[in-house]
N, C-alpha and C positions, 0 to 999 in steps of 0.2 A: 504494500500500500504506500502511496506517495502523498505526503502532505506538504503544502507549500505556503509560505508567507511572502507577500510582495509589498515592499514599501518604496514608493517613488517620491522624490522630492525635486521640485523645479526651483533652481537657484537663479540669482541675478545673472545677467549677461549670458543668457542661454546655457547656463551651467546646470546640468541635470544629473542627479545621483540616484542610482537604483540599487537596492539591496534585496536579494531574494535568498531564502533558506529552503532547502528541500531535504526530505528524509527518504531513505529507501533501504532495501536489504540486498545483500550479496551473499548467496548461499545461506539464507535464513539469518544472517547476522546484520544487525542494523548499522547504518552509517549515515552521515549527513554531509551535504555540501552547501556552502554559502558563496554566492556570486555577488560581486560588487562591481558595478559598471558606472561609467561617467562619460559625458560627451568629450571631455578633455582628458588627456593622459595624466596619470598620477602614479605615485610610488607606494609600494607595500613592502614591508620587511618583516622577517621573523626575529623575535627577541628570544634568545636562548640563554640557558644557564651554563655553568661550567661543565656539566655532563652532556652537553649538546642536546638537551631536551628543550623543545619549543615551549616557552611560557605564554607567549601571546603573539598576535600579528597586529602590526600597526599600519594603517593606510593614511597617508597625509595629503591634504588638499590645501591649496592656496586661497580658496574662497570658502566662505561660511554660508550655510543654507539660511534662507529667510525664516523658515519654520524649524522649530526644535525637533530633532530626531529622538523619538522615544527609545528607551532601552528595551531591547528584545532578547529573547533567549529560547533555546529548545534543549533537548537532552544532551547536546554535544557542544553548543556554543553559548557564550554570553557576550552580547554586543553593546558597547557603551561608546559615548562620544565625549570629546573635550575640546575646548578652544584654548590653545596655548601658543604664545609667541606669534600671534596673528596667523596661526595655522589651525585648520579644522582637522582633527584627528579622530579616526574611527578605530577602536581597539576591539579585537576579537579574542576572547580568552576561552581556552578549551576546558571541558570537564574531564576529558581523557587525553587523546593524542590529536595532533593537528599537523596539516601539511599545506604550505602555500604554493600555488601553481599559477604562473602568469598565462593568461589566455591570449596568445598573439596570433593564433591561426583560426580561421573560420572554414571548417571542413566542407561547407557547402559552396565555398568560393575559391579557396586556395588549393592548388594542385600539388603542393609539396609542403612537408613539415620537417623540422629538425629540432634538435635539443639546443636551446639557447638560454643563456642567462641574461635576463633583461632587468633593468631598473625601473623603467616606466612602461605602463600599458594602460589602455582604457578599459580593460576587463581583467580582473583577478579572481581566481577560485580558491576557496579554502576548504579542504577535505577534513572532516572530523570522524574519528573512528576509535574503537576501544583498544584492540590489540593488534589485529592483522590488517595491514594496508589493503583496502578493498579494491576489487575490479582489476588491478594490475599485479603482475608478478615482478617484484623488485629483484634485480640482479646487478651485482657490481660489474661494471665494464672493465675489461683489461686495460691497463695503462698503455699497452702496445697497440690497442685497436684503433682503427680509423673511423672517424665520425662523418658519414655522408648523409645528405638530406634524403628523405623518403618521398618518392613521387607517387601520387595517387591517380594519375590520369587513367591508367589501364584498370585500376581496381574500383573505380567509381560505379556505384549501382544506380539503376534508373530510379527516379524520384517522381511520384505521382501526387503527393500530398494526401489530404484526409479523404477517407472513404466512408460511405454510409454502410448500414447493415447488409445491403444487397451488393456491396463491393463497388458502387458507383462513386465517382469523384463528388465531393461536396463543395459547392461554391456558396460562400456566405457573403452576400453583398451588404447585408444590413444586420447589425447585431442588437437592434432595439429589443428583439424578443428575449435576448439574454438578460438585459436590464429588467425587463418586466417580470421575467421568471424569478429573478432574485428578489423582486418586490413581493411576489407571492409567498416565497419562503419566509421573508421578513414578517409579513402580515400574519402568517400562520403561527410563527414563533411567538409573536406578541398577542396572540389570541384575538386579533382583529378579523373575525371570521367573515363579516359582511364585505369588508374591503377585499379580503382574499378572494371571495367568490366573484366579485365584480372584476377584479384584475384577471382572473382565469378566463372569464367569458370574453373580456376585451381582447386578450391575447389570441384566443382561439378564433375570434372574429377577424382580427387584423392580420394574423399570421396563420392561416389555415394549414400551411405545410410546415409549421414550426417543428424543430427537432425535439422540442420539450413536451410534445403532446401527451406522451405517456405519464410524465411527471405531473403535468397539470391535471390530468384526470385523477391521478393518485391523490393529489392534494385536495381535489374536489370531494372525493369520497371521504377523506379524513375530516374535512370541514363539515360535511353533512352529518357525519357520525357524531361530531362534537356538539352540533346544534340539535341533534336527535331528529333530523329529517330523514326518517328511515326509508320512505318511498324513493327519495332521490338517491340514497345510498345504493339501493337495489338497482335502479335504472342505470346509474353511472358505472357501477361495478360490473354490470353485464357487458357494457361497451368495452370497458377496460380488459376484462378477461377474454373477450372475443378478439380484440385487436392486439393485445400484448400478453399472450399466454406464457411467454418465456421471461417476462420481466422479473427483476429481482424482488419486486414488491408484491408479487402474486399472493404469497402466504398471508400477508397482512390484509390484503383486499378480501381474500376468502374468509378470514376471520370476521371482518366487518360486515360483509354481505350476509353471512350466516347469522350474525347477531341481529342485523336489521330484520331479516325474515322472522326471527324469534320474537322481536319486539312488535312486529305486525301481526303476530299470532299465527303465522304460517310455519308451524313447527316441522312439517314434512320437508318443505323447501329448505328450512334451516338445517335439518339433519343431512340433506344431500351435500350441502356445502361444508358442513362440519366433517363429514366422511371424507370428502376430497382433501380438506385441510390436513386431517390427521394421517391420511394415507400417503399423500404426495409430499408432505413437508414434516415428517415426524420429528426432526431435530430443531425445528424453528421455534424461536421465542413466541411467535404468534400462534403456533399450535398450542403452546402452554396457556397463552391468553384465551385461546379458543375453548380449552377445557373450562376456564372460568365462565366464559359466556354461555357455554352449554349448561353448566351448573346453574346459572341464573335462570335459564329457560326451564330446566327441570324443577327448580325450587318454586318458580311462579306457577307451575302446573301441578304442584303438590308432590313431586317426586323428591322428597327431602333426602332419603338415603342415597339415591343415585347422585343428587347434587353434591352431597358430602364426598362421595367417591371422586367426582371430577375435581372438586376444589383441592382435595388432598393430592390427587395426581399432579395437578399444576404445581402445588407447593413443593413436593418432593422430587419432581423431575427437573425443575427449572434451575438455572444458575444465575438468572437475572433477578436482581434485588427488587425491582419494581413489581415484577410478576409475582415473586414470592410474597411481598407485602400485600398485594391485591388478593391473593389466594387466602392468606392468613386472615385478612379482614373479613372475607366472606365466611370463613369457618367460624370466626369469633361471633359474627352477627347471627349465624344460624344456631350455634350452640347456646347462645346467651339465654334463650327462653327455657331450655330444659337441662342444660349441663353448664352452668355458669363457671364452674371450676375449670372445665376444659376450655371454655371460651376465653378465660383469663390467660391461659397459657399462650393461645394464639395472639391475643392482643399484646402481650408482653414481647412476643417474637417481633412484632412490627415495631414496637417502641425501641427495642434494642438494635434492630437492623436498619429500619427506614422510618424514623419518627415523623418526618415531614409528610408521609403518605396520608395521615389523618386530615390534612388540609384539602385533600382532593374532593372530599364531600363534607364540608364543615358541619352542616346541620345533622347529617347522619352520625357523624362522630360525636357530636354533642349528645344526641339521643342515646348512643351506645354507652358513653361514660356515665350518664345519669342512671341508666339501667344497672350498670355495674355497682354504682353507689347504693341504689335501692336494694340490691341483693347482698350488700355487706362487703363487696370487694372494693374497699376504699383505696387501697394502694394502686390498683389498676385504674380506677376512675381518676385519681389524682395524677397519675402518669400520663393519661390521655390528655387531661386538661393542660398539663405542662407542655406537651408537644404542640398543642394548639397555641399556647401563649408564646412559644418560641417563634411562631410564624406571623403573629400579629402584634400590634402595639396598642397603646392606650387610646388611640383615636377610634378604635373599633367600639361599637356599642356593647359588644359581648365581653369586652376585656375585663371590666370590673367584676362582673359576676363569675367569670371563669377563674380569676385570681382568688376570689372569695371561696369558691367551691374547692379549688385545689388546696387552700390553706385548711379549711374545715375538714376535708376528707383526710388530709395527712395527719391532722390531730387525732383522728380515730385509729391510726395505725401505730406501729412501734417506732416510726420515723419521727420522733419528737423534735429533734433538732431541725430537721427539714420543715416540720410543721411550724415551729416558732419563727424560722426565717421567712416562711411564706406569710405568716400572720403579720410580722413586722413590715414586710414588703407592702402588703395591702394598706396598713395604717400609714405608711410613709407616702404612698402614691395617692391614697384617697382619704385624707384626714377628715373630710366631711362627707364621706361616701354613704351610700344607702345601707351598707351592711356593717358599719363601724361597731355598733353595739354587740352584734353576734360575734364578730371577730375579737373584740376586747374580752368578752366572756371566755372564749376559747383560749385566749392568751393567758388570762388569769388562772385558768385551770391547769395550764402547763407550767406555771411559774416554778413550782417546786420539783418538777420532773426534768426540766431542761432550761438552759439559759445560754444566750450567746455572749454573756459576760465572762471575763476571766475570773479567777478565784478571788483576787483582791476586790474586784468590783462586786462579786456575789456576797462576800463577807460584809462589805459596807451596806449592801441592800438588806441583808439579814438583820444587821444592827438597827437599821432604820425601822424595819418591820417590828422588831422586838420592842423598841422604844414606843412606837406608835400604837401597837396592839398588845400592851403588857398582859392583860388578863383575857385576851381573845385567842381563839383557836389558831388564827394566823400567826400571832406572836409566839405561841407555844411551838407551832410547827417550824417557825423560823429559827427558834432556839435549837430545836432538835436537828434541823438541817444544817445549822451552823456548826454544831458539834461534829456531825458526820463529815462535813467538808474539811474542818480543821484536822480531823483524824486522817482523812485522805491526803491532805497536804503535809502531813508529818509534823503538825504543830501540836505536839502532845501536851506540852506544859499548859497551853491555852485551853485545851480540852479539860485538863484536870482542874483548871481554875473555875470551870463552870460546874464542877461536881455537885454542889448543893442545889443549884437551879435545876440541873438535869434530874436529880433524885426526887425533886418535887413534882415532876411531870407524872401524868396518869400512866401507871405501869401497864394497864390493860390496853391502852392505845399505843404506847411506845414501849414495846416489850423488850427491846434490846439495849435499854439505857445502861444497865450494869455491864453489859459486854463492851459497849463503847468506852466506858470509864476504864474497865480492865485492860482493853486493847491499848488505850492511851498510856496507861501505866507501863505496860510491857514495851510499848514503843519508846517511851522515855528511857526505860532501862537500856534498851538496845542502843539508843543514841548516846547515852552516857558511856556505854562500853566502847562504842566507836571513838568517842572523845577521850578515852582512857580515864574517865571520871568514875573510878570504881567505888569511891565513897558514896556518890550519888546513887549508884546501883543499889547499894545496901540500904540506903535511906528509903528508896521507893519500895524495895522489897518488904521492908518492915511496915511502912505506912499503908500499903495496899494489900497486905497479907499475901505477897507473892514469895513463895519459898524458893530459895536458891538451890533448886534441885539440879540433878545431873544435866538437864537440858540447857542450863545456863553455864555449865562448866566450860564449854567451848569459848564463849565470850570472855569469861573471867580469865581463863588461861591466856588467851591472846592479849587481853588488857594487861595482865601482869608481865607477860614476856616483853611486850613492847615498852612497858614502863620500867623494865629492869628489876621487877620484884620477883626474883627467881625463887625465893622461898615460898611465896604464894603459888607460883607456877608449879613447883615441885609437889606442893601439898595437894593441889587440885589433881595433878597427874597421878600422884601416888594412890589417891583414894579410888581411882578408876582402874587400877592395874588388874584387879581381880573381877572385872565385869564378866557377867555370864554371857554377854553378847560378844562373840569372837571378834567381830569387826571392831567393836568398841575397844576391846582389849588391845588389838593391834594398834589402833590409833593412839591410845594413851601410852603404850609402851614406846612408840616412836617419839611422842612428845616428851616422855620422861628422859629418853636418850638425849634429845636436843637440850633440855635444861642441864643435865649433868655435863654434857660436852661444853656448854657455855660457861659453866662454873668450874670446870677442870676436874670433876669427879670421874676420872677416867676408868677407875675400877668398876664403878657403878654402870658406866657406859658399856663396858665389855660384858657385864652380867646381863643387863637388859637387852643388849644387842643379840646375844646368843639366844635368849628367849624369843625375841621377835623373829629372828632368822628361822628358828624351828617352826614358827607358825606360817611363814611366807615362802620357805625355800622351794616349794613346788609351784609357786605362782610367779612366773617371770615378769608378769605385767602388774604386779602388786604396786599400789601407789606409795608403799612404804619401802620400796627397794633402795631408797636413798640411804638406808641404814648401812649398806655396805660401804658407802663413802665415809660416813661417820666412823665406821670401824677402821678403815684404812688410815684416816687422819689420826685416830686415837693410837693406833700402832706406831705411826710415825712419831707422835709426841713421846710415846713410851720407848722409842727406839727398838721396837721388836721387829728386826729386819726381815726375818724369815716369814713372819706373819704378814708383813707388808706385801711381800711377793704373792702370797696366797690370796690376800684381799684384793690386790690389783687384778689378778687373773679373773676373779669373780666380777669385778667392775667391768672389765673388758667384755666378758660374756654377756652381761646384762645391758650395758649401755653402748657397746661398740666404740667407735671413734667419736668422742664427744668433747666439744670445746670446754665444757665445764671441768673436765679432768686434766686440763693442760698442766696445771701445777703439780698434780699427782704424778703425771708422766715425768716431769722434771725431777721430782723427788726420786723416782726410780733411776733416772740417769745419774743423779748424785750418788745413789746407793751403788750403782754399777761402778762409778769412779772409785768409791771407797773400797770396793771389793776387787777392783781391777778386772771386772767382768765385762769384756768387750761386747759379748753377745747381748747382755742386758742393756748396755748403753745404746748399741745399734738399734735394738728393738724399739726402745721408747723415745730415743732422740728422733728417729724417723717419723714417729707418730706426731711429735711436737712440731716438726718441720711441716708435715702434711697439714696439720690444723692451721698453722700460721699462714701458709701459702693460700689456703682456702679462705681464711678470714681476712687476709691482707693486714694482719696485725702481728708484729714481731717483738712482743714484750720479752720473750725468752732468748732472743738473739743478742750477742753471738755466742752466749754460753753453750747452747745446745749444739751449734754447728762446730765449735772447737772440740767439744767432747766427742761428737760423732766422727769428726775428721781424725782425731787421735786413735779412736777405736779402729777405724779402717786402716790407718797406717800400721798399727800394731799387728793387724791381720794381713798386712802386705797387700791390701786391696787398694792399690794406688789410684786407679782410675775413679773409683767411687769417692775416695778422699778428695781427689781433685774436683769432682763435681760439687761436693759439699762446700769446700772452701771458696770456690768460685761463686757460689750462690750468694755470698756476702757482698759481692760487688754492687748489687742493686740496693743495699741497705746503707743508711747513713751511720757511720761509726766515728768514735772519737779518734784523734790522731794516733794515740797509742794502740788502740785496738785495730785501727787500719794497718799500722806498721806490723802488728802481730799477724794479721790475716795475710798480708802480702809476703811476709817471711815464710809462713807456713805454705803458702802457694808456691814460693820458690823451692822449698824443700821437697814437696811432692813432685814438682816438675823435674828436679834433679833425679829423683828416683826413677822417673819415666824417661831419662836420658834426653830431655828436651832442654838443652843447655841455654839456648838463646832466650827462650821464654822464661827460664828460671832466672837468668841474669836480669831480665826486665823486671820481674817481680821483686827481686832483691833491691833493685834501684828504687822501685816504687815504695818499698818498705822504709828505706832510708829517707826518701823525700817526705813521707807521711809524718814521721816524728824523728828527726835526726838524733835527738838526745835519748831516745828510748833504748832499753836493752835489746829490743828486737832489731833496731837499726844497727846496733853493734854486731849482733849475730849475722845480720845480712851482709855487713862489710866483711866480716871474717869469711863468709861463704864465697863472696866475690873474689877474695884474695887466694882462694884455693885453686 
């Protein structure tokens, strides 16, 4: 399919600029072309980035148009204009890829073409595409190839111009019927049906041989259908079907003539055309519309079940939104009298998919929504009212009543916030309206259920009501609602300050007063725990008879730990160590270990850790497996070297290579150094280097690298030692450490018989820190 936009601008001094955009497909892949022409030659150029990608095309003119060129775009281009430095510039920016091509040949006139790089032309083309360059195969020419013009004389094909359907040449001397035909389409679009019919008759009278006769008859049929002149629909449709049986609009015409016969009560004739429509055009949108028309015919003649069948057939077979909405509307209307719940489902389908459809028949939609409301389906009724309100404004006579109905119906549903918003909207738009009293009553009823005010404003309003209606039900309700809101907002102290007033309320009406007070006390306790105010926790517990049972121990333990009260923490943890709940026992054993480790009671740590490990050793995913780290750290502090090795093995098994264990790996490297165990050093130093490289953090360098280097040297693995010591090149080191690194680099290079490289490293060691002992060693090495 080809779509085009044509914009022509006549400029001063016979300067005319024309821009056209066309879209097409090449092998089912879309592309677009933009042609820009002028009576005078002009220049266009591609603006590229550093990667040779075209960012935009600029076309520059020395004259400016009288009228402003509007910005235009399609799926491939965005066209803008600017006047700069007394030049008029048109910019074409691509959404995907773009290619500028100068059009310097007219293949209907020129007999030869050749590849030419030009700066000026009166016609330039811009090709927009997504990935593959369309229509042409691009190949790079050999630099050795010769470039000759291509002559078309012998390859020119005969040209006969436009042909009609019978293959005869078409001679168009006058294009007035084209203009008139476009008027017909315009009148129809703007629903000016009488003007449309007059124009059609005038064209057929003035241009009896017009090429647009089929289209004119087609529009005539559609207009008669719109104004419900069914006799004329039938007569014109017969002529159309007789003269243009292969026209693309036949399916729609069949649907309309069938509907016309049905409206005229000639059901047998209607069935004939329905059968033709359904048989000859099974996949057409108008066949699905035909199902609806036939359903209407059956419904009017009492065939309700058959009508339902055709409406459902249209709904479930169509992919067209308008047809689906139409079918759903008929189903909702039909079901409303005997199956309102089923009707509501179809009405909601329309509201979700095509809400504007209800405006197609305003009065019928009003009747439908009122019937839904009468049957208690307020949500559906309000939703239909809302769709109608979206299509009209306050200038319509029905607007005020519709807005009122929507608000009152929403108030009957669970959509209280939407109801309040609708009620407020009515009061704002119609402060002196006919339904103000009813709307205000509904709003008052909703006051305690929903409000569009924020919490602060609500509390202020509650205080106002409490003061104004001290001994009234409204004041009491306001006090109750205020306490609930304060509780929701976490303002527990303020709830507790209302304790006496709340306890004075009627317990039979407000049954949860004690729960509100109790919840506020508990909330205040939790807030105090979060603030580490343990004293306040105890005060509240005593005042409100809240026992500090086991369920509060978690908060108290955390409060004590964060406040540094380890004695209290250990006391709380200790009393839970014998819990009958195995999960609780694990949790408190772990916490007991944390307290003892923090206070340096390492013997208690070891005892408790052994008990906890017994409980979790078969659960590799236990949330308390951190105990193995505490155990390793305890062994390190107690200098129990062998047990450090065993504990590290378990850590590796459970946690793998983990950044959190970096310092523990370093401790193992240190242990390897103490024991002169090169294998131990290599194993853990490599892990530290791996973690550091992955995290790009080198807190353990160069200690780890020097240790690993030496271990490899001891094992005579010189190439690995070289790799390790060279890795320090990328790190910032102090002069002394750099001197050491370069000396060690020279040493391993000596071992590898790479004398020149070794000498270079020794010299770099001396240069790094001439006064260091490593520089002296390097000098000695150079003298050998």
